[in-house]
mmCIF file of the N, C-alpha and C atoms, coordinates in Angstrom:
data_MODEL
# 
_entry.id   MODEL 
# 
loop_
_atom_site.group_PDB 
_atom_site.id 
_atom_site.type_symbol 
_atom_site.label_atom_id 
_atom_site.label_alt_id 
_atom_site.label_comp_id 
_atom_site.label_asym_id 
_atom_site.label_entity_id 
_atom_site.label_seq_id 
_atom_site.pdbx_PDB_ins_code 
_atom_site.Cartn_x 
_atom_site.Cartn_y 
_atom_site.Cartn_z 
_atom_site.occupancy 
_atom_site.B_iso_or_equiv 
_atom_site.pdbx_formal_charge 
_atom_site.auth_seq_id 
_atom_site.auth_comp_id 
_atom_site.auth_asym_id 
_atom_site.auth_atom_id 
_atom_site.pdbx_PDB_model_num 
ATOM 1   N N  . MET A 1 1  ? 10.076  2.387   -22.262 1.00 0.00 ? 1  MET A N  1 
ATOM 2   C CA . MET A 1 1  ? 10.212  0.973   -21.627 1.00 0.00 ? 1  MET A CA 1 
ATOM 3   C C  . MET A 1 1  ? 9.098   0.785   -20.622 1.00 0.00 ? 1  MET A C  1 
ATOM 4   N N  . GLU A 1 2  ? 8.433   -0.324  -20.649 1.00 0.00 ? 2  GLU A N  1 
ATOM 5   C CA . GLU A 1 2  ? 7.358   -0.589  -19.877 1.00 0.00 ? 2  GLU A CA 1 
ATOM 6   C C  . GLU A 1 2  ? 7.775   -1.271  -18.577 1.00 0.00 ? 2  GLU A C  1 
ATOM 7   N N  . GLN A 1 3  ? 7.089   -0.883  -17.381 1.00 0.00 ? 3  GLN A N  1 
ATOM 8   C CA . GLN A 1 3  ? 7.419   -1.321  -16.125 1.00 0.00 ? 3  GLN A CA 1 
ATOM 9   C C  . GLN A 1 3  ? 6.875   -2.820  -15.938 1.00 0.00 ? 3  GLN A C  1 
ATOM 10  N N  . MET A 1 4  ? 7.572   -3.610  -15.251 1.00 0.00 ? 4  MET A N  1 
ATOM 11  C CA . MET A 1 4  ? 6.929   -4.918  -14.999 1.00 0.00 ? 4  MET A CA 1 
ATOM 12  C C  . MET A 1 4  ? 5.932   -4.706  -13.841 1.00 0.00 ? 4  MET A C  1 
ATOM 13  N N  . LYS A 1 5  ? 4.851   -5.415  -13.961 1.00 0.00 ? 5  LYS A N  1 
ATOM 14  C CA . LYS A 1 5  ? 3.772   -5.307  -12.939 1.00 0.00 ? 5  LYS A CA 1 
ATOM 15  C C  . LYS A 1 5  ? 4.172   -6.114  -11.795 1.00 0.00 ? 5  LYS A C  1 
ATOM 16  N N  . LYS A 1 6  ? 3.897   -5.558  -10.560 1.00 0.00 ? 6  LYS A N  1 
ATOM 17  C CA . LYS A 1 6  ? 4.209   -6.147  -9.237  1.00 0.00 ? 6  LYS A CA 1 
ATOM 18  C C  . LYS A 1 6  ? 2.859   -6.380  -8.497  1.00 0.00 ? 6  LYS A C  1 
ATOM 19  N N  . GLU A 1 7  ? 2.845   -7.423  -7.753  1.00 0.00 ? 7  GLU A N  1 
ATOM 20  C CA . GLU A 1 7  ? 1.764   -7.690  -6.899  1.00 0.00 ? 7  GLU A CA 1 
ATOM 21  C C  . GLU A 1 7  ? 2.167   -7.139  -5.544  1.00 0.00 ? 7  GLU A C  1 
ATOM 22  N N  . ILE A 1 8  ? 1.325   -6.235  -4.918  1.00 0.00 ? 8  ILE A N  1 
ATOM 23  C CA . ILE A 1 8  ? 1.625   -5.640  -3.681  1.00 0.00 ? 8  ILE A CA 1 
ATOM 24  C C  . ILE A 1 8  ? 0.473   -5.858  -2.709  1.00 0.00 ? 8  ILE A C  1 
ATOM 25  N N  . LYS A 1 9  ? 0.777   -6.317  -1.541  1.00 0.00 ? 9  LYS A N  1 
ATOM 26  C CA . LYS A 1 9  ? -0.276  -6.512  -0.479  1.00 0.00 ? 9  LYS A CA 1 
ATOM 27  C C  . LYS A 1 9  ? -0.738  -5.101  0.111   1.00 0.00 ? 9  LYS A C  1 
ATOM 28  N N  . ILE A 1 10 ? -1.927  -4.921  0.259   1.00 0.00 ? 10 ILE A N  1 
ATOM 29  C CA . ILE A 1 10 ? -2.481  -3.675  0.778   1.00 0.00 ? 10 ILE A CA 1 
ATOM 30  C C  . ILE A 1 10 ? -3.289  -4.009  2.071   1.00 0.00 ? 10 ILE A C  1 
ATOM 31  N N  . ILE A 1 11 ? -3.022  -3.114  3.069   1.00 0.00 ? 11 ILE A N  1 
ATOM 32  C CA . ILE A 1 11 ? -3.813  -3.191  4.227   1.00 0.00 ? 11 ILE A CA 1 
ATOM 33  C C  . ILE A 1 11 ? -4.942  -2.130  4.062   1.00 0.00 ? 11 ILE A C  1 
ATOM 34  N N  . VAL A 1 12 ? -6.186  -2.376  4.329   1.00 0.00 ? 12 VAL A N  1 
ATOM 35  C CA . VAL A 1 12 ? -7.266  -1.474  4.317   1.00 0.00 ? 12 VAL A CA 1 
ATOM 36  C C  . VAL A 1 12 ? -7.824  -1.452  5.667   1.00 0.00 ? 12 VAL A C  1 
ATOM 37  N N  . GLU A 1 13 ? -7.985  -0.306  6.237   1.00 0.00 ? 13 GLU A N  1 
ATOM 38  C CA . GLU A 1 13 ? -8.657  -0.049  7.484   1.00 0.00 ? 13 GLU A CA 1 
ATOM 39  C C  . GLU A 1 13 ? -9.970  0.742   7.385   1.00 0.00 ? 13 GLU A C  1 
ATOM 40  N N  . ARG A 1 14 ? -11.009 0.285   8.088   1.00 0.00 ? 14 ARG A N  1 
ATOM 41  C CA . ARG A 1 14 ? -12.216 1.083   8.047   1.00 0.00 ? 14 ARG A CA 1 
ATOM 42  C C  . ARG A 1 14 ? -12.267 1.898   9.347   1.00 0.00 ? 14 ARG A C  1 
ATOM 43  N N  . HIS A 1 15 ? -12.560 3.125   9.181   1.00 0.00 ? 15 HIS A N  1 
ATOM 44  C CA . HIS A 1 15 ? -12.717 4.127   10.278  1.00 0.00 ? 15 HIS A CA 1 
ATOM 45  C C  . HIS A 1 15 ? -13.955 4.776   10.183  1.00 0.00 ? 15 HIS A C  1 
ATOM 46  N N  . SER A 1 16 ? -14.425 5.420   11.271  1.00 0.00 ? 16 SER A N  1 
ATOM 47  C CA . SER A 1 16 ? -15.781 6.098   11.269  1.00 0.00 ? 16 SER A CA 1 
ATOM 48  C C  . SER A 1 16 ? -15.780 7.148   10.104  1.00 0.00 ? 16 SER A C  1 
ATOM 49  N N  . GLU A 1 17 ? -14.741 7.757   9.766   1.00 0.00 ? 17 GLU A N  1 
ATOM 50  C CA . GLU A 1 17 ? -14.782 8.746   8.772   1.00 0.00 ? 17 GLU A CA 1 
ATOM 51  C C  . GLU A 1 17 ? -14.389 8.404   7.346   1.00 0.00 ? 17 GLU A C  1 
ATOM 52  N N  . GLY A 1 18 ? -14.116 7.014   7.166   1.00 0.00 ? 18 GLY A N  1 
ATOM 53  C CA . GLY A 1 18 ? -13.819 6.504   5.808   1.00 0.00 ? 18 GLY A CA 1 
ATOM 54  C C  . GLY A 1 18 ? -12.782 5.367   5.943   1.00 0.00 ? 18 GLY A C  1 
ATOM 55  N N  . TYR A 1 19 ? -12.115 5.097   4.750   1.00 0.00 ? 19 TYR A N  1 
ATOM 56  C CA . TYR A 1 19 ? -11.186 4.104   4.698   1.00 0.00 ? 19 TYR A CA 1 
ATOM 57  C C  . TYR A 1 19 ? -9.789  4.616   4.435   1.00 0.00 ? 19 TYR A C  1 
ATOM 58  N N  . VAL A 1 20 ? -8.787  3.846   4.985   1.00 0.00 ? 20 VAL A N  1 
ATOM 59  C CA . VAL A 1 20 ? -7.317  4.206   4.797   1.00 0.00 ? 20 VAL A CA 1 
ATOM 60  C C  . VAL A 1 20 ? -6.811  2.923   4.315   1.00 0.00 ? 20 VAL A C  1 
ATOM 61  N N  . ALA A 1 21 ? -5.932  3.018   3.301   1.00 0.00 ? 21 ALA A N  1 
ATOM 62  C CA . ALA A 1 21 ? -5.216  1.905   2.769   1.00 0.00 ? 21 ALA A CA 1 
ATOM 63  C C  . ALA A 1 21 ? -3.664  2.166   2.609   1.00 0.00 ? 21 ALA A C  1 
ATOM 64  N N  . TYR A 1 22 ? -2.852  1.187   2.869   1.00 0.00 ? 22 TYR A N  1 
ATOM 65  C CA . TYR A 1 22 ? -1.402  1.390   2.689   1.00 0.00 ? 22 TYR A CA 1 
ATOM 66  C C  . TYR A 1 22 ? -0.790  -0.011  2.372   1.00 0.00 ? 22 TYR A C  1 
ATOM 67  N N  . PRO A 1 23 ? 0.344   0.120   1.624   1.00 0.00 ? 23 PRO A N  1 
ATOM 68  C CA . PRO A 1 23 ? 0.969   -1.141  1.168   1.00 0.00 ? 23 PRO A CA 1 
ATOM 69  C C  . PRO A 1 23 ? 1.987   -1.701  2.113   1.00 0.00 ? 23 PRO A C  1 
ATOM 70  N N  . ILE A 1 24 ? 2.142   -3.013  2.055   1.00 0.00 ? 24 ILE A N  1 
ATOM 71  C CA . ILE A 1 24 ? 3.157   -3.712  2.839   1.00 0.00 ? 24 ILE A CA 1 
ATOM 72  C C  . ILE A 1 24 ? 4.370   -3.964  1.851   1.00 0.00 ? 24 ILE A C  1 
ATOM 73  N N  . GLY A 1 25 ? 5.623   -3.710  2.472   1.00 0.00 ? 25 GLY A N  1 
ATOM 74  C CA . GLY A 1 25 ? 6.810   -4.010  1.711   1.00 0.00 ? 25 GLY A CA 1 
ATOM 75  C C  . GLY A 1 25 ? 7.173   -2.860  0.901   1.00 0.00 ? 25 GLY A C  1 
ATOM 76  N N  . LEU A 1 26 ? 6.773   -1.601  1.047   1.00 0.00 ? 26 LEU A N  1 
ATOM 77  C CA . LEU A 1 26 ? 7.189   -0.524  0.191   1.00 0.00 ? 26 LEU A CA 1 
ATOM 78  C C  . LEU A 1 26 ? 7.879   0.438   1.166   1.00 0.00 ? 26 LEU A C  1 
ATOM 79  N N  . LYS A 1 27 ? 9.100   0.747   0.918   1.00 0.00 ? 27 LYS A N  1 
ATOM 80  C CA . LYS A 1 27 ? 9.822   1.728   1.746   1.00 0.00 ? 27 LYS A CA 1 
ATOM 81  C C  . LYS A 1 27 ? 9.268   3.190   1.610   1.00 0.00 ? 27 LYS A C  1 
ATOM 82  N N  . GLY A 1 28 ? 9.158   3.839   2.607   1.00 0.00 ? 28 GLY A N  1 
ATOM 83  C CA . GLY A 1 28 ? 8.625   5.250   2.543   1.00 0.00 ? 28 GLY A CA 1 
ATOM 84  C C  . GLY A 1 28 ? 7.081   5.231   3.013   1.00 0.00 ? 28 GLY A C  1 
ATOM 85  N N  . VAL A 1 29 ? 6.566   6.304   2.982   1.00 0.00 ? 29 VAL A N  1 
ATOM 86  C CA . VAL A 1 29 ? 5.120   6.379   3.434   1.00 0.00 ? 29 VAL A CA 1 
ATOM 87  C C  . VAL A 1 29 ? 4.209   6.599   2.260   1.00 0.00 ? 29 VAL A C  1 
ATOM 88  N N  . VAL A 1 30 ? 3.381   5.601   2.063   1.00 0.00 ? 30 VAL A N  1 
ATOM 89  C CA . VAL A 1 30 ? 2.417   5.649   0.940   1.00 0.00 ? 30 VAL A CA 1 
ATOM 90  C C  . VAL A 1 30 ? 1.002   5.338   1.496   1.00 0.00 ? 30 VAL A C  1 
ATOM 91  N N  . VAL A 1 31 ? 0.100   6.220   1.430   1.00 0.00 ? 31 VAL A N  1 
ATOM 92  C CA . VAL A 1 31 ? -1.238  6.106   2.038   1.00 0.00 ? 31 VAL A CA 1 
ATOM 93  C C  . VAL A 1 31 ? -2.358  6.445   0.979   1.00 0.00 ? 31 VAL A C  1 
ATOM 94  N N  . GLY A 1 32 ? -3.412  5.666   0.982   1.00 0.00 ? 32 GLY A N  1 
ATOM 95  C CA . GLY A 1 32 ? -4.586  6.137   0.193   1.00 0.00 ? 32 GLY A CA 1 
ATOM 96  C C  . GLY A 1 32 ? -5.726  6.266   1.122   1.00 0.00 ? 32 GLY A C  1 
ATOM 97  N N  . GLU A 1 33 ? -6.747  7.156   0.798   1.00 0.00 ? 33 GLU A N  1 
ATOM 98  C CA . GLU A 1 33 ? -7.896  7.357   1.563   1.00 0.00 ? 33 GLU A CA 1 
ATOM 99  C C  . GLU A 1 33 ? -9.094  7.373   0.599   1.00 0.00 ? 33 GLU A C  1 
ATOM 100 N N  . GLY A 1 34 ? -10.318 7.075   1.230   1.00 0.00 ? 34 GLY A N  1 
ATOM 101 C CA . GLY A 1 34 ? -11.556 7.269   0.460   1.00 0.00 ? 34 GLY A CA 1 
ATOM 102 C C  . GLY A 1 34 ? -12.819 7.047   1.325   1.00 0.00 ? 34 GLY A C  1 
ATOM 103 N N  . ASN A 1 35 ? -13.941 7.454   0.781   1.00 0.00 ? 35 ASN A N  1 
ATOM 104 C CA . ASN A 1 35 ? -15.079 7.246   1.551   1.00 0.00 ? 35 ASN A CA 1 
ATOM 105 C C  . ASN A 1 35 ? -15.541 5.769   1.479   1.00 0.00 ? 35 ASN A C  1 
ATOM 106 N N  . THR A 1 36 ? -15.011 5.070   0.485   1.00 0.00 ? 36 THR A N  1 
ATOM 107 C CA . THR A 1 36 ? -15.412 3.575   0.347   1.00 0.00 ? 36 THR A CA 1 
ATOM 108 C C  . THR A 1 36 ? -14.090 2.781   0.234   1.00 0.00 ? 36 THR A C  1 
ATOM 109 N N  . TYR A 1 37 ? -14.226 1.492   0.372   1.00 0.00 ? 37 TYR A N  1 
ATOM 110 C CA . TYR A 1 37 ? -13.135 0.504   0.320   1.00 0.00 ? 37 TYR A CA 1 
ATOM 111 C C  . TYR A 1 37 ? -12.545 0.683   -1.096  1.00 0.00 ? 37 TYR A C  1 
ATOM 112 N N  . GLU A 1 38 ? -13.334 0.698   -2.151  1.00 0.00 ? 38 GLU A N  1 
ATOM 113 C CA . GLU A 1 38 ? -12.845 0.841   -3.499  1.00 0.00 ? 38 GLU A CA 1 
ATOM 114 C C  . GLU A 1 38 ? -12.107 2.123   -3.768  1.00 0.00 ? 38 GLU A C  1 
ATOM 115 N N  . GLU A 1 39 ? -12.575 3.260   -3.241  1.00 0.00 ? 39 GLU A N  1 
ATOM 116 C CA . GLU A 1 39 ? -11.916 4.503   -3.368  1.00 0.00 ? 39 GLU A CA 1 
ATOM 117 C C  . GLU A 1 39 ? -10.517 4.535   -2.630  1.00 0.00 ? 39 GLU A C  1 
ATOM 118 N N  . ALA A 1 40 ? -10.490 3.942   -1.524  1.00 0.00 ? 40 ALA A N  1 
ATOM 119 C CA . ALA A 1 40 ? -9.211  3.826   -0.843  1.00 0.00 ? 40 ALA A CA 1 
ATOM 120 C C  . ALA A 1 40 ? -8.176  3.072   -1.637  1.00 0.00 ? 40 ALA A C  1 
ATOM 121 N N  . LEU A 1 41 ? -8.545  1.850   -2.164  1.00 0.00 ? 41 LEU A N  1 
ATOM 122 C CA . LEU A 1 41 ? -7.755  1.058   -2.941  1.00 0.00 ? 41 LEU A CA 1 
ATOM 123 C C  . LEU A 1 41 ? -7.249  1.829   -4.226  1.00 0.00 ? 41 LEU A C  1 
ATOM 124 N N  . ALA A 1 42 ? -8.218  2.486   -4.903  1.00 0.00 ? 42 ALA A N  1 
ATOM 125 C CA . ALA A 1 42 ? -7.852  3.226   -6.116  1.00 0.00 ? 42 ALA A CA 1 
ATOM 126 C C  . ALA A 1 42 ? -6.842  4.326   -5.720  1.00 0.00 ? 42 ALA A C  1 
ATOM 127 N N  . ASP A 1 43 ? -7.060  4.951   -4.616  1.00 0.00 ? 43 ASP A N  1 
ATOM 128 C CA . ASP A 1 43 ? -6.221  6.093   -4.255  1.00 0.00 ? 43 ASP A CA 1 
ATOM 129 C C  . ASP A 1 43 ? -4.734  5.572   -3.867  1.00 0.00 ? 43 ASP A C  1 
ATOM 130 N N  . VAL A 1 44 ? -4.633  4.512   -3.160  1.00 0.00 ? 44 VAL A N  1 
ATOM 131 C CA . VAL A 1 44 ? -3.334  3.899   -2.772  1.00 0.00 ? 44 VAL A CA 1 
ATOM 132 C C  . VAL A 1 44 ? -2.668  3.418   -3.952  1.00 0.00 ? 44 VAL A C  1 
ATOM 133 N N  . LYS A 1 45 ? -3.312  2.752   -4.965  1.00 0.00 ? 45 LYS A N  1 
ATOM 134 C CA . LYS A 1 45 ? -2.798  2.386   -6.107  1.00 0.00 ? 45 LYS A CA 1 
ATOM 135 C C  . LYS A 1 45 ? -2.117  3.516   -6.961  1.00 0.00 ? 45 LYS A C  1 
ATOM 136 N N  . SER A 1 46 ? -2.832  4.615   -6.963  1.00 0.00 ? 46 SER A N  1 
ATOM 137 C CA . SER A 1 46 ? -2.269  5.778   -7.618  1.00 0.00 ? 46 SER A CA 1 
ATOM 138 C C  . SER A 1 46 ? -1.074  6.275   -6.954  1.00 0.00 ? 46 SER A C  1 
ATOM 139 N N  . ALA A 1 47 ? -1.146  6.334   -5.555  1.00 0.00 ? 47 ALA A N  1 
ATOM 140 C CA . ALA A 1 47 ? 0.016   6.696   -4.757  1.00 0.00 ? 47 ALA A CA 1 
ATOM 141 C C  . ALA A 1 47 ? 1.206   5.802   -4.988  1.00 0.00 ? 47 ALA A C  1 
ATOM 142 N N  . ILE A 1 48 ? 0.983   4.570   -5.052  1.00 0.00 ? 48 ILE A N  1 
ATOM 143 C CA . ILE A 1 48 ? 2.115   3.632   -5.330  1.00 0.00 ? 48 ILE A CA 1 
ATOM 144 C C  . ILE A 1 48 ? 2.737   3.817   -6.628  1.00 0.00 ? 48 ILE A C  1 
ATOM 145 N N  . LYS A 1 49 ? 1.956   3.927   -7.695  1.00 0.00 ? 49 LYS A N  1 
ATOM 146 C CA . LYS A 1 49 ? 2.493   4.265   -9.033  1.00 0.00 ? 49 LYS A CA 1 
ATOM 147 C C  . LYS A 1 49 ? 3.311   5.509   -8.985  1.00 0.00 ? 49 LYS A C  1 
ATOM 148 N N  . PHE A 1 50 ? 2.836   6.646   -8.317  1.00 0.00 ? 50 PHE A N  1 
ATOM 149 C CA . PHE A 1 50 ? 3.602   7.888   -8.258  1.00 0.00 ? 50 PHE A CA 1 
ATOM 150 C C  . PHE A 1 50 ? 4.922   7.654   -7.460  1.00 0.00 ? 50 PHE A C  1 
ATOM 151 N N  . HIS A 1 51 ? 4.825   6.865   -6.374  1.00 0.00 ? 51 HIS A N  1 
ATOM 152 C CA . HIS A 1 51 ? 6.050   6.572   -5.568  1.00 0.00 ? 51 HIS A CA 1 
ATOM 153 C C  . HIS A 1 51 ? 7.118   5.874   -6.532  1.00 0.00 ? 51 HIS A C  1 
ATOM 154 N N  . ILE A 1 52 ? 6.714   4.844   -7.212  1.00 0.00 ? 52 ILE A N  1 
ATOM 155 C CA . ILE A 1 52 ? 7.563   4.063   -8.017  1.00 0.00 ? 52 ILE A CA 1 
ATOM 156 C C  . ILE A 1 52 ? 8.169   4.971   -9.103  1.00 0.00 ? 52 ILE A C  1 
ATOM 157 N N  . GLU A 1 53 ? 7.399   5.705   -9.796  1.00 0.00 ? 53 GLU A N  1 
ATOM 158 C CA . GLU A 1 53 ? 7.844   6.614   -10.836 1.00 0.00 ? 53 GLU A CA 1 
ATOM 159 C C  . GLU A 1 53 ? 8.814   7.646   -10.268 1.00 0.00 ? 53 GLU A C  1 
ATOM 160 N N  . THR A 1 54 ? 8.610   8.070   -9.014  1.00 0.00 ? 54 THR A N  1 
ATOM 161 C CA . THR A 1 54 ? 9.565   9.051   -8.397  1.00 0.00 ? 54 THR A CA 1 
ATOM 162 C C  . THR A 1 54 ? 10.770  8.473   -7.845  1.00 0.00 ? 54 THR A C  1 
ATOM 163 N N  . PHE A 1 55 ? 10.620  7.324   -7.105  1.00 0.00 ? 55 PHE A N  1 
ATOM 164 C CA . PHE A 1 55 ? 11.854  6.715   -6.446  1.00 0.00 ? 55 PHE A CA 1 
ATOM 165 C C  . PHE A 1 55 ? 12.384  5.462   -7.046  1.00 0.00 ? 55 PHE A C  1 
ATOM 166 N N  . GLY A 1 56 ? 11.627  4.919   -7.948  1.00 0.00 ? 56 GLY A N  1 
ATOM 167 C CA . GLY A 1 56 ? 12.189  3.772   -8.594  1.00 0.00 ? 56 GLY A CA 1 
ATOM 168 C C  . GLY A 1 56 ? 11.579  2.414   -7.875  1.00 0.00 ? 56 GLY A C  1 
ATOM 169 N N  . GLU A 1 57 ? 11.772  1.265   -8.505  1.00 0.00 ? 57 GLU A N  1 
ATOM 170 C CA . GLU A 1 57 ? 11.302  0.016   -8.131  1.00 0.00 ? 57 GLU A CA 1 
ATOM 171 C C  . GLU A 1 57 ? 12.219  -0.560  -7.012  1.00 0.00 ? 57 GLU A C  1 
ATOM 172 N N  . GLU A 1 58 ? 13.288  -0.036  -6.803  1.00 0.00 ? 58 GLU A N  1 
ATOM 173 C CA . GLU A 1 58 ? 14.123  -0.656  -5.709  1.00 0.00 ? 58 GLU A CA 1 
ATOM 174 C C  . GLU A 1 58 ? 13.647  -0.437  -4.301  1.00 0.00 ? 58 GLU A C  1 
ATOM 175 N N  . ASP A 1 59 ? 12.523  0.404   -4.173  1.00 0.00 ? 59 ASP A N  1 
ATOM 176 C CA . ASP A 1 59 ? 11.935  0.549   -2.869  1.00 0.00 ? 59 ASP A CA 1 
ATOM 177 C C  . ASP A 1 59 ? 10.876  -0.575  -2.483  1.00 0.00 ? 59 ASP A C  1 
ATOM 178 N N  . ILE A 1 60 ? 10.637  -1.353  -3.455  1.00 0.00 ? 60 ILE A N  1 
ATOM 179 C CA . ILE A 1 60 ? 9.685   -2.452  -3.265  1.00 0.00 ? 60 ILE A CA 1 
ATOM 180 C C  . ILE A 1 60 ? 10.429  -3.675  -2.747  1.00 0.00 ? 60 ILE A C  1 
ATOM 181 N N  . GLU A 1 61 ? 9.916   -4.175  -1.593  1.00 0.00 ? 61 GLU A N  1 
ATOM 182 C CA . GLU A 1 61 ? 10.552  -5.418  -0.945  1.00 0.00 ? 61 GLU A CA 1 
ATOM 183 C C  . GLU A 1 61 ? 9.537   -6.527  -0.921  1.00 0.00 ? 61 GLU A C  1 
ATOM 184 N N  . THR A 1 62 ? 8.651   -6.669  -1.791  1.00 0.00 ? 62 THR A N  1 
ATOM 185 C CA . THR A 1 62 ? 7.623   -7.679  -1.629  1.00 0.00 ? 62 THR A CA 1 
ATOM 186 C C  . THR A 1 62 ? 8.066   -9.092  -1.767  1.00 0.00 ? 62 THR A C  1 
ATOM 187 N N  . GLU A 1 63 ? 9.157   -9.391  -2.449  1.00 0.00 ? 63 GLU A N  1 
ATOM 188 C CA . GLU A 1 63 ? 9.685   -10.701 -2.574  1.00 0.00 ? 63 GLU A CA 1 
ATOM 189 C C  . GLU A 1 63 ? 10.117  -11.328 -1.269  1.00 0.00 ? 63 GLU A C  1 
ATOM 190 N N  . ASP A 1 64 ? 10.569  -10.441 -0.323  1.00 0.00 ? 64 ASP A N  1 
ATOM 191 C CA . ASP A 1 64 ? 11.022  -10.988 0.949   1.00 0.00 ? 64 ASP A CA 1 
ATOM 192 C C  . ASP A 1 64 ? 9.913   -11.231 2.018   1.00 0.00 ? 64 ASP A C  1 
ATOM 193 N N  . ILE A 1 65 ? 8.760   -10.863 1.742   1.00 0.00 ? 65 ILE A N  1 
ATOM 194 C CA . ILE A 1 65 ? 7.671   -11.047 2.582   1.00 0.00 ? 65 ILE A CA 1 
ATOM 195 C C  . ILE A 1 65 ? 7.055   -12.315 2.370   1.00 0.00 ? 65 ILE A C  1 
ATOM 196 N N  . MET A 1 66 ? 7.145   -13.304 3.291   1.00 0.00 ? 66 MET A N  1 
ATOM 197 C CA . MET A 1 66 ? 6.618   -14.628 3.145   1.00 0.00 ? 66 MET A CA 1 
ATOM 198 C C  . MET A 1 66 ? 5.117   -14.662 3.609   1.00 0.00 ? 66 MET A C  1 
ATOM 199 N N  . GLU A 1 67 ? 4.850   -13.945 4.723   1.00 0.00 ? 67 GLU A N  1 
ATOM 200 C CA . GLU A 1 67 ? 3.462   -13.961 5.340   1.00 0.00 ? 67 GLU A CA 1 
ATOM 201 C C  . GLU A 1 67 ? 3.240   -12.554 5.923   1.00 0.00 ? 67 GLU A C  1 
ATOM 202 N N  . THR A 1 68 ? 2.000   -12.242 5.972   1.00 0.00 ? 68 THR A N  1 
ATOM 203 C CA . THR A 1 68 ? 1.641   -10.900 6.693   1.00 0.00 ? 68 THR A CA 1 
ATOM 204 C C  . THR A 1 68 ? 0.667   -11.300 7.820   1.00 0.00 ? 68 THR A C  1 
ATOM 205 N N  . PHE A 1 69 ? 0.941   -10.668 8.954   1.00 0.00 ? 69 PHE A N  1 
ATOM 206 C CA . PHE A 1 69 ? 0.122   -10.931 10.119  1.00 0.00 ? 69 PHE A CA 1 
ATOM 207 C C  . PHE A 1 69 ? -0.442  -9.596  10.687  1.00 0.00 ? 69 PHE A C  1 
ATOM 208 N N  . VAL A 1 70 ? -1.642  -9.671  11.268  1.00 0.00 ? 70 VAL A N  1 
ATOM 209 C CA . VAL A 1 70 ? -2.133  -8.504  11.908  1.00 0.00 ? 70 VAL A CA 1 
ATOM 210 C C  . VAL A 1 70 ? -2.135  -8.888  13.456  1.00 0.00 ? 70 VAL A C  1 
ATOM 211 N N  . ALA A 1 71 ? -1.415  -8.228  14.275  1.00 0.00 ? 71 ALA A N  1 
ATOM 212 C CA . ALA A 1 71 ? -1.311  -8.521  15.728  1.00 0.00 ? 71 ALA A CA 1 
ATOM 213 C C  . ALA A 1 71 ? -1.781  -7.381  16.557  1.00 0.00 ? 71 ALA A C  1 
ATOM 214 N N  . GLU A 1 72 ? -2.048  -7.575  17.732  1.00 0.00 ? 72 GLU A N  1 
ATOM 215 C CA . GLU A 1 72 ? -2.482  -6.546  18.687  1.00 0.00 ? 72 GLU A CA 1 
ATOM 216 C C  . GLU A 1 72 ? -1.619  -6.678  19.961  1.00 0.00 ? 72 GLU A C  1 
ATOM 217 N N  . VAL A 1 73 ? -1.119  -5.440  20.380  1.00 0.00 ? 73 VAL A N  1 
ATOM 218 C CA . VAL A 1 73 ? -0.391  -5.348  21.667  1.00 0.00 ? 73 VAL A CA 1 
ATOM 219 C C  . VAL A 1 73 ? -0.999  -4.259  22.471  1.00 0.00 ? 73 VAL A C  1 
ATOM 220 N N  . VAL A 1 74 ? -0.631  -4.355  23.803  1.00 0.00 ? 74 VAL A N  1 
ATOM 221 C CA . VAL A 1 74 ? -1.136  -3.300  24.711  1.00 0.00 ? 74 VAL A CA 1 
ATOM 222 C C  . VAL A 1 74 ? 0.175   -2.502  25.076  1.00 0.00 ? 74 VAL A C  1 
ATOM 223 N N  . VAL A 1 75 ? 0.182   -1.214  24.947  1.00 0.00 ? 75 VAL A N  1 
ATOM 224 C CA . VAL A 1 75 ? 1.356   -0.300  25.233  1.00 0.00 ? 75 VAL A CA 1 
ATOM 225 C C  . VAL A 1 75 ? 0.955   0.635   26.291  1.00 0.00 ? 75 VAL A C  1 
# 
C-alpha cells in the first residue's frame, strides 16, 4: 500500500558549521544536517520518511497549522 504524500513545512537554519533543518508539526525530534542548504533538506526529508515508517502518520499534525512565525524573545 502506497503512502499518501504530505506537505510538511521545514525550518532551515544556517550556522557557521553548516545547515540544520527540522520540520514543523511533527511530533518527536526529527533533524537533518548538511554542509549546504540542499544537503540539510535532503537529510531531513530522509529522517521524516524514516520517522513516519517507524511511528506512523498519526504523528503528523500539519493540518492544524494555519501559519508559522519566527519570533525572538530575550530570556
